[in-house]
C-alpha positions as CSV (number, residue, x, y, z in Angstrom):
1,X,-85.6,17.6,17.9
2,X,-88.7,17.7,15.6
3,X,-88.9,21.2,14.0
4,X,-92.3,22.7,14.0
5,X,-94.0,24.6,11.1
6,X,-93.1,28.3,11.2
7,X,-89.5,27.8,12.4
8,X,-87.9,27.6,9.0
9,X,-88.2,29.9,5.9
10,X,-89.3,28.6,2.5
11,X,-85.8,28.4,1.1
12,X,-84.4,26.4,4.0
13,X,-87.4,24.0,3.9
14,X,-87.0,23.5,0.2
15,X,-83.3,22.9,0.3
16,X,-83.5,20.4,3.1
17,X,-86.5,18.7,1.4
18,X,-84.4,18.1,-1.7
19,X,-81.5,16.8,0.4
20,X,-83.8,14.5,2.3
21,X,-85.5,13.1,-0.8
22,X,-82.1,12.5,-2.4
23,X,-80.7,10.7,0.7
24,X,-83.8,8.6,1.1
25,X,-83.8,7.6,-2.6
26,X,-80.2,6.4,-2.3
27,X,-81.1,4.5,0.8
28,X,-84.1,2.8,-0.8
29,X,-82.0,1.8,-3.8
30,X,-79.4,0.3,-1.5
31,X,-82.1,-1.6,0.5
32,X,-83.7,-2.9,-2.7
33,X,-80.3,-4.0,-4.0
34,X,-79.0,-5.7,-0.9
35,X,-81.8,-6.6,1.6
36,X,-83.6,-9.8,1.0
37,X,-87.4,-9.3,1.1
38,X,-87.7,-11.8,4.0
39,X,-85.7,-9.5,6.1
40,X,-88.0,-6.5,5.6
41,X,-89.9,-7.3,8.9
42,X,-86.6,-6.7,10.6
43,X,-86.8,-3.1,9.6
44,X,-90.3,-3.0,11.0
45,X,-89.2,-4.3,14.3
46,X,-86.4,-1.7,14.5
47,X,-88.8,1.1,13.5
48,X,-91.4,0.0,16.1
49,X,-88.8,0.0,18.8
50,X,-87.4,3.4,17.8
51,X,-90.9,4.9,17.6
52,X,-91.7,3.6,21.1
53,X,-88.3,4.7,22.5
54,X,-88.7,8.2,21.2
55,X,-91.8,8.6,23.3
56,X,-89.8,8.1,26.5
57,X,-88.6,11.6,27.3
58,X,-86.3,11.8,30.3
59,X,-85.3,15.0,32.3
60,X,-82.0,16.6,31.3
61,X,-81.5,20.0,33.0
62,X,-83.3,23.3,33.8
63,X,-86.8,22.0,33.0
64,X,-85.9,20.4,29.7
65,X,-86.0,16.8,28.6
66,X,-84.5,14.6,25.9
67,X,-85.3,11.3,24.2
68,X,-83.5,8.7,22.2
69,X,-83.2,9.7,18.5
70,X,-82.1,6.2,17.4
71,X,-80.3,7.0,14.2
72,X,-77.0,5.7,15.3
73,X,-78.6,2.6,16.9
74,X,-80.4,1.7,13.7
75,X,-77.3,2.3,11.5
76,X,-75.1,0.1,13.8
77,X,-77.6,-2.7,13.9
78,X,-78.8,-2.6,10.3
79,X,-76.4,-0.5,8.2
80,X,-76.8,3.1,7.0
81,X,-79.2,2.4,4.1
82,X,-81.8,0.4,6.1
83,X,-81.4,2.9,9.0
84,X,-82.3,5.8,6.8
85,X,-85.4,4.0,5.6
86,X,-86.4,3.0,9.2
87,X,-85.9,6.6,10.5
88,X,-87.8,8.0,7.6
89,X,-90.8,5.8,8.2
90,X,-90.9,6.7,11.9
91,X,-90.6,10.5,11.2
92,X,-93.3,10.5,8.5
93,X,-95.7,8.6,10.7
94,X,-95.0,10.9,13.6
95,X,-95.7,13.9,11.4
96,X,-99.0,12.9,9.9
97,X,-100.4,10.7,12.6
98,X,-99.4,12.6,15.7
99,X,-98.5,16.2,14.4
100,X,-95.0,15.7,15.9
101,X,-93.0,18.0,13.6
102,X,-94.4,20.3,11.0
103,X,-95.5,19.3,7.5
104,X,-93.5,22.1,5.9
105,X,-90.5,21.2,8.1
106,X,-90.8,17.5,7.3
107,X,-87.9,17.7,4.8
108,X,-85.6,19.3,7.4
109,X,-86.6,16.7,10.1
110,X,-86.0,13.9,7.6
111,X,-82.7,15.3,6.6
112,X,-81.5,15.9,10.2
113,X,-82.8,12.7,11.9
114,X,-83.2,10.2,9.1
115,X,-80.2,11.1,6.9
116,X,-77.6,12.9,9.0
117,X,-78.1,11.0,12.3
118,X,-77.7,7.5,11.0
119,X,-75.0,8.3,8.4
120,X,-72.9,10.4,10.8
121,X,-73.3,7.7,13.5
122,X,-72.3,4.9,11.1
123,X,-69.3,6.9,9.8
124,X,-68.0,7.6,13.4
125,X,-68.7,4.0,14.4
126,X,-66.8,2.5,11.4
127,X,-63.9,4.9,11.7
128,X,-63.5,4.2,15.4
129,X,-63.7,0.4,14.9
130,X,-60.7,0.6,12.6
131,X,-58.9,2.1,15.6
132,X,-60.4,0.1,18.5
133,X,-60.8,-3.1,16.7
134,X,-63.8,-5.4,16.4
135,X,-63.6,-6.8,19.9
136,X,-66.7,-6.5,22.1
137,X,-65.1,-3.7,24.1
138,X,-64.0,-1.9,21.0
139,X,-67.5,-2.2,19.5
140,X,-69.1,-0.8,22.6
141,X,-66.7,2.2,22.8
142,X,-67.3,2.9,19.1
143,X,-71.1,2.6,19.7
144,X,-71.1,5.1,22.5
145,X,-69.0,7.7,20.6
146,X,-71.1,7.2,17.4
147,X,-74.4,7.8,19.3
148,X,-73.1,10.9,21.0
149,X,-71.6,12.4,17.8
150,X,-74.8,11.6,15.9
151,X,-76.9,13.5,18.4
152,X,-74.6,16.5,18.5
153,X,-74.2,16.7,14.7
154,X,-77.9,16.4,14.2
155,X,-78.4,19.3,16.6
156,X,-75.7,21.3,14.7
157,X,-77.6,20.9,11.4
158,X,-80.9,21.8,13.1
159,X,-79.4,25.0,14.6
160,X,-77.8,26.0,11.3
161,X,-81.2,25.7,9.6
162,X,-82.8,27.8,12.3
163,X,-80.1,30.4,12.0
164,X,-80.4,30.5,8.2
165,X,-84.1,30.9,8.5
166,X,-83.8,33.9,10.9
167,X,-85.4,32.2,13.8
168,X,-82.4,33.1,16.0
169,X,-78.9,34.4,15.4
170,X,-76.1,32.0,14.6
171,X,-74.0,33.1,17.6
172,X,-76.9,32.3,20.0
173,X,-78.7,29.3,18.7
174,X,-75.7,27.1,17.8
175,X,-74.2,27.2,21.3
176,X,-77.6,26.8,22.9
177,X,-78.5,23.7,20.8
178,X,-75.1,22.1,21.1
179,X,-75.0,22.7,24.8
180,X,-78.2,20.9,25.7
181,X,-77.8,18.2,23.1
182,X,-74.3,17.4,24.3
183,X,-76.0,16.3,27.5
184,X,-78.8,14.5,25.7
185,X,-76.1,12.8,23.6
186,X,-74.7,11.3,26.8
187,X,-78.0,9.6,27.5
188,X,-78.3,8.5,23.8
189,X,-74.8,7.0,24.1
190,X,-75.6,5.1,27.2
191,X,-78.9,3.7,25.9
192,X,-77.5,2.8,22.5
193,X,-74.5,1.1,24.1
194,X,-76.7,-0.9,26.5
195,X,-78.9,-2.1,23.6
196,X,-75.9,-3.1,21.4
197,X,-74.4,-4.8,24.4
198,X,-77.6,-6.8,24.9
199,X,-77.6,-7.8,21.2
200,X,-74.0,-8.9,21.5
201,X,-74.7,-10.9,24.6
202,X,-77.6,-12.6,23.0
203,X,-76.0,-13.5,19.7
204,X,-72.4,-14.5,19.7
205,X,-72.1,-14.4,15.9
206,X,-73.7,-11.0,15.3
207,X,-71.6,-8.4,13.6
208,X,-72.6,-4.7,13.5
209,X,-74.8,-3.8,10.5
210,X,-74.9,-7.3,9.2
211,X,-78.3,-8.3,10.7
212,X,-77.0,-11.9,11.1
213,X,-79.5,-14.0,13.0
214,X,-81.4,-10.9,14.0
215,X,-84.3,-12.0,11.8
216,X,-85.4,-15.0,13.9
217,X,-89.0,-15.3,14.8
218,X,-88.2,-15.4,18.5
219,X,-86.1,-12.2,18.2
220,X,-88.9,-10.5,16.2
221,X,-91.6,-11.4,18.7
222,X,-89.5,-10.4,21.7
223,X,-88.4,-7.0,20.2
224,X,-92.0,-6.2,19.1
225,X,-93.3,-7.1,22.6
226,X,-90.7,-4.9,24.2
227,X,-91.7,-2.0,21.9
228,X,-95.4,-2.4,22.7
229,X,-94.6,-2.6,26.4
230,X,-92.6,0.6,26.3
231,X,-95.5,2.4,24.5
232,X,-98.2,1.0,26.7
233,X,-96.6,1.0,30.2
234,X,-93.7,3.4,30.1
235,X,-94.5,6.2,27.6
236,X,-97.6,7.5,29.6
237,X,-95.2,8.4,32.5
238,X,-92.5,10.0,30.4
239,X,-91.1,13.4,31.4
240,X,-93.6,16.1,30.3
241,X,-90.9,18.9,30.1
242,X,-90.1,20.4,26.7
243,X,-87.4,18.6,24.7
244,X,-84.1,20.2,23.8
245,X,-85.3,22.1,20.7
246,X,-88.5,23.2,22.4
247,X,-86.7,24.5,25.5
248,X,-84.1,26.4,23.3
249,X,-87.0,27.9,21.3
250,X,-88.7,29.1,24.5
251,X,-85.5,30.5,26.0
252,X,-84.5,32.3,22.8
253,X,-88.0,33.6,22.1
254,X,-88.7,32.0,18.7
255,X,-91.2,29.5,20.0
256,X,-93.9,32.0,19.0
257,X,-93.1,31.3,15.4
258,X,-94.5,27.8,15.7
259,X,-97.7,27.2,13.7
260,X,-98.4,23.5,14.2
261,X,-102.1,22.6,14.0
262,X,-102.3,19.3,16.1
263,X,-106.0,19.1,15.4
264,X,-105.3,18.1,11.8
265,X,-103.7,14.8,13.0
266,X,-105.8,11.8,14.0
267,X,-103.9,11.3,17.3
268,X,-102.5,14.8,18.1
269,X,-99.7,15.0,20.7
270,X,-99.7,11.3,21.2
271,X,-103.2,11.1,22.7
272,X,-106.6,9.8,21.6
273,X,-109.2,12.6,21.2
274,X,-112.1,12.5,23.5
275,X,-110.2,10.8,26.4
276,X,-109.1,14.0,28.2
277,X,-109.9,12.6,31.6
278,X,-107.9,9.5,31.0
279,X,-104.5,10.9,29.9
280,X,-102.5,7.8,30.8
281,X,-104.8,5.5,28.9
282,X,-105.0,7.9,25.9
283,X,-101.2,8.1,25.6
284,X,-100.8,4.3,26.0
285,X,-103.3,3.6,23.2
286,X,-101.8,6.2,20.9
287,X,-98.4,4.8,21.5
288,X,-99.5,1.3,20.8
289,X,-101.3,2.4,17.6
290,X,-98.1,4.1,16.4
291,X,-95.9,1.2,17.3
292,X,-98.1,-1.3,15.5
293,X,-98.6,1.0,12.5
294,X,-94.9,1.5,11.8
295,X,-94.3,-2.3,12.1
296,X,-97.3,-3.2,9.9
297,X,-96.0,-0.8,7.2
298,X,-92.8,-2.8,6.8
299,X,-94.7,-6.1,7.1
300,X,-97.0,-4.9,4.3
301,X,-93.9,-4.1,2.2
302,X,-92.6,-7.6,3.0
303,X,-95.9,-9.2,1.8
304,X,-96.0,-7.0,-1.3
305,X,-92.5,-8.0,-2.4
306,X,-93.1,-11.6,-1.6
307,X,-96.3,-11.7,-3.7
308,X,-94.7,-9.7,-6.5
309,X,-92.2,-12.5,-6.9
310,X,-89.2,-10.2,-6.5
311,X,-86.1,-12.2,-6.4
312,X,-84.2,-11.8,-3.2
313,X,-80.7,-10.4,-3.6
314,X,-77.7,-12.6,-3.0
315,X,-76.5,-12.6,0.6
316,X,-73.1,-13.9,-0.3
């Protein structure tokens, strides 16, 4: 659901940029206040996994594909503040390293997928848990609903931005975006629920958004290895069809507005330049670079805070 340059007008880009910066600033303040520096690599592992998972497009319908957004997943596992930070890091890296999403549309993409997606998902999750209870079954039901609602609400905001920018009429683009992303949301719900179920099965004391015991070295290593494996061995064989937004843009005729210049990115379109005859290897290497880069970003922050002598916040 990465919006390309040219899809939005200046006013919409500016407003969403302000909203995104405000949301990210609040999230960073929350992370700095409540997250111990030693847990910073946990955000890196989450970011690495979500980056790799977003490369795995799956077929949906009528020649279109979808992929995990991960906002609800990050919020359920880490809490809304850390989730916003994680999603922001992934989206910024995708924009500047892979030309996935336009630079002028970065504010909108951050607002939609890094602010709306995790916050909406967490709100739905928390609200449903008060109804279903905190049992394992109740947690999984709330997880599935949160992931689906997060995807659909993100698509709604995206379609509203497109309509306000004149890319397509409100009456046409909203139903088109919600229709296809309601289907993508089903896959998002299934994937998110399976991951949360696996975490619950592997850690009997874990509570959603607490991060309890999720910062073990074994857990770090396993999650990072899984992320790299997805990028290296699965991403090169992902569905090549256009994703939900791209297919809607083609169907409604506003894809011609796109003005992305992939050549400006070091690894355009998740490939390594000069390896045209080795597409699978080029995609695998680009995915591995991105997965490692987003993890190392958070590891670097962990090292910086550790050396700066920042006192970890109380975990009581």
